[in-house]
N, C-alpha and C positions, 0 to 999 in steps of 0.2 A: 504494500500500500504506500509506504514511504517513497518507494522508487517511482511510482506513478505520479505522486504529488510533486516530487522533485522534477520529473520530466515536464509536467505541466508548467511549473514555475520557470523552468529553463526555456520553454517555448515562449511563454509570455515575456520573459526577460529579453529574449532574442528579438522578438517582434517589436518590443518597446525600443530596444537599442537601435534596430534598423530604422525605425520611424524617426528617432532623434538624429541619427546620422544623416538621414535624408534632409531634415530641416537644416542641420549644420551645413550640408553641401549646398542647399539652396541659398542660404545666407552668404556663403563663401562665393558662389557664382554671382549673386547680386552685387557683392562687394567688388569683385573683379570687373564686372560690367561698369560699375560706377567709376572705378579707377581708369578704365579705358575711355569713358566719356569725359572724365576730367582731363586726361592727357590730350584728348582731341581738342578740348576747349583751350587748353594752354597753347597748343600748336596754332590754333586759330587766332588766339590773342597775340602771339608772336608775329604772325603774318600781318595782322592789323597794325601792330606797332611799326613794322617795316613799311607798310603802305602809307601810314600816317607820316612817317619820317620823310619818305620820298615826296609826298605831297607838300610838306612844309618846305623842303628844298626847292621844289618847283615854284611855290608861292613866293619865296624870297627872290628867286631869279627873275620872276615876272615883275616883282616890285622894283628891283634894281633897273631892269630894262625900261620900265615906265618912268621912273625918276630921271634916268639918263636921257630919255627922249624928251621929257618936259624941260630939262635944263639946257637943251640946245638953243642957242641964240642966233644961229646963222640964218642968212636970208636964203630962201629956197623958192623954186618955181611953183606955180599953181598945181601942176600935175604931181610933183613931188610932195607937196603939202597934202593933197587929197589922198595919195597912197599912204603917206605917213599916218594920216588921221584914221584911215581904214585899218592899218596895222595896229594902231593904238587901241582902236575899238575891239579888234579881235583879241588882243592881249587882255583887255579888261573883261571880256566875256570868259576867257580861259581862267582868269584869276577868280571870277565868281564861281565857275564850275569847280575849281580846286578847293575853294573855301567851303562849298557845299559838301564836297567829298570829305574834307577834314572833319566837318561837323558830323556827318554820317558815321565816320570811323570812330569818333569819340563816343557816340551813342552805342555803337556796337561793342566797343571796349567796355563801357560801363555795364551793359547787359551781360557780357561774358564774365565779368568779375562777379556779378550777382549770382550767375549760374555756378561759378566755381565755389562760391561760399555755400550755396545750397547743397552742392555735391559733397563738400567736406562734411557738412552736418549729417547728410544722409549716410555717409560712410561711417561716421562715429556711431550713429544709431544702429547700423547693421552690426558693427563690432560689439556694441553693448548687448544686442539680442543674442549674438553668437556666444558670448561669454555667459550670458544668463542661461542659455540652453545647456551649455557644458556643465555649469554649476548644478542645474536641476538634474542632469543625467548622473552626475557623480553622487548627488544626494540620494537619488533613487536607487542607484547601485548599492550604496551603503545600507539603505533601508531594506532592500531585498536580501542582501547578504545577512543582515541582522535577523530578519524574519526567518530565513532558511536555517540559520544557526539555531534560532530559538525553537523552530519546529523539529529539528533533528535531535535536540537534547531529550534524554529520557525524563519522564515525569516521575517524581519520587513521592 
């Protein structure tokens, strides 16, 4: 009879252990997924930083060209003046486009930073859940072993 009871306890224990291990595995996979997502966000953030830096350099170059063109005091012909004015207008348009791009990149950067913060919090929560399940599993193992030891002792 004791043998049958021990076998039943062993099966229950194994099924419980398998269930707990599956939960641990799920949390570990979720954690890895979150780490990959965070790594992707960091890569995107680095790319945005590079794009933003390039746009700033272009913006500065356009500003220098515009100030240089405005500081010219030489007399020029009508056709030259018209073409210069057209060129200045194109540079002003490009400067506006670059400014809009910089503004967009700043918004993207801030949203990625918020996403990274949420990802870190989520990773911490997953780690806490994982340690909680491990702790519960250890406690259950200890309880089961205590119960099995208590049931195998002869009654006096």
